[in-house]
C-alpha positions, -999 to 999 in steps of 0.1 A, spaced: 363 -20 -103 372 -19 -66 337 -32 -57 341 -61 -81 376 -70 -68 363 -70 -32 334 -93 -42 358 -117 -58 383 -115 -30 358 -123 -2 337 -146 -24 306 -126 -17 272 -134 -32 254 -103 -44 218 -104 -56 195 -77 -69 220 -49 -66 210 -18 -86 236 0 -108 227 35 -120 243 41 -155 255 75 -166 229 74 -194 202 73 -167 193 36 -173 192 12 -143 207 -23 -143 201 -50 -117 232 -71 -111 236 -105 -95 269 -122 -87 262 -158 -76 291 -180 -67 300 -209 -90 313 -241 -76 326 -271 -95 322 -301 -72 331 -284 -39 357 -260 -53 350 -223 -58 354 -215 -96 343 -179 -96 312 -157 -99 285 -156 -126 281 -119 -135 245 -113 -146 229 -80 -155 193 -71 -162 180 -38 -176 153 -27 -152 148 10 -162 112 4 -173 104 -14 -141 119 14 -120 98 40 -139 67 19 -134 74 15 -97 79 53 -94 47 60 -112 28 36 -90 42 52 -58 31 86 -71 -3 73 -80 -7 57 -46 3 90 -29 -23 109 -49 -50 83 -41 -41 83 -4 -43 121 -2 -76 122 -21 -92 94 0 -80 107 33 -89 143 27 -124 139 12 -155 147 33 -171 115 22 -168 85 44 -152 56 26 -149 20 37 -131 -7 16 -145 -42 21 -130 -73 6 -150 -102 -10 -155 -118 24 -171 -87 38 -141 -78 60 -134 -41 63 -98 -34 50 -97 4 49 -115 33 67 -108 69 59 -110 97 85 -144 109 73 -158 73 78 -145 74 114 -165 105 121 -196 92 102 -197 59 119 -184 70 153 -157 44 154 -119 46 150 -104 29 120 -86 4 144 -120 -6 158 -134 -13 123 -104 -28 105 -107 -66 102 -143 -65 113 -171 -80 93 -191 -52 74 -225 -50 91 -239 -42 125 -219 -58 153 -243 -72 180 -223 -57 208 -227 -22 193 -263 -23 182 -273 6 205 -245 27 191 -257 19 155 -293 26 165 -281 60 178 -262 66 146 -292 58 123 -314 81 145 -289 109 141 -288 104 103 -326 106 102 -326 138 123 -301 154 99 -321 144 68 -353 158 84 -334 190 91 -322 193 55 -357 186 42 -373 212 64 -346 237 56 -354 234 19 -321 217 10 -334 182 6 -361 166 -15 
């Protein structure tokens, strides 16, 4: 009650404040000011039940953490490219595979940049050598 009394006393606007109930449910509370003409008339006390939203947000954070761990610890190089062909994500294995840091690739157009054509040519040559090695070692087709 002290919190509500202070809000009224100082005529404070409160928006999207979370209130944890003893039952475990979560409410979101808003206390906008009410004016009639130019005179303060009080607060409008609004409450929304947001427990399901909070559970969904928590599940999403957990899922994102699992995804991040999986993608960043895999030995496979992964690039995420948007519809415009711009690189939006580079995992550590892709940095090693392509020989570029993520910060060098992020925001770039997916393809072979003209200023790094020699570097890409070297990369493709190294891949061909590795494939030849695997074929000769009996581990490739």
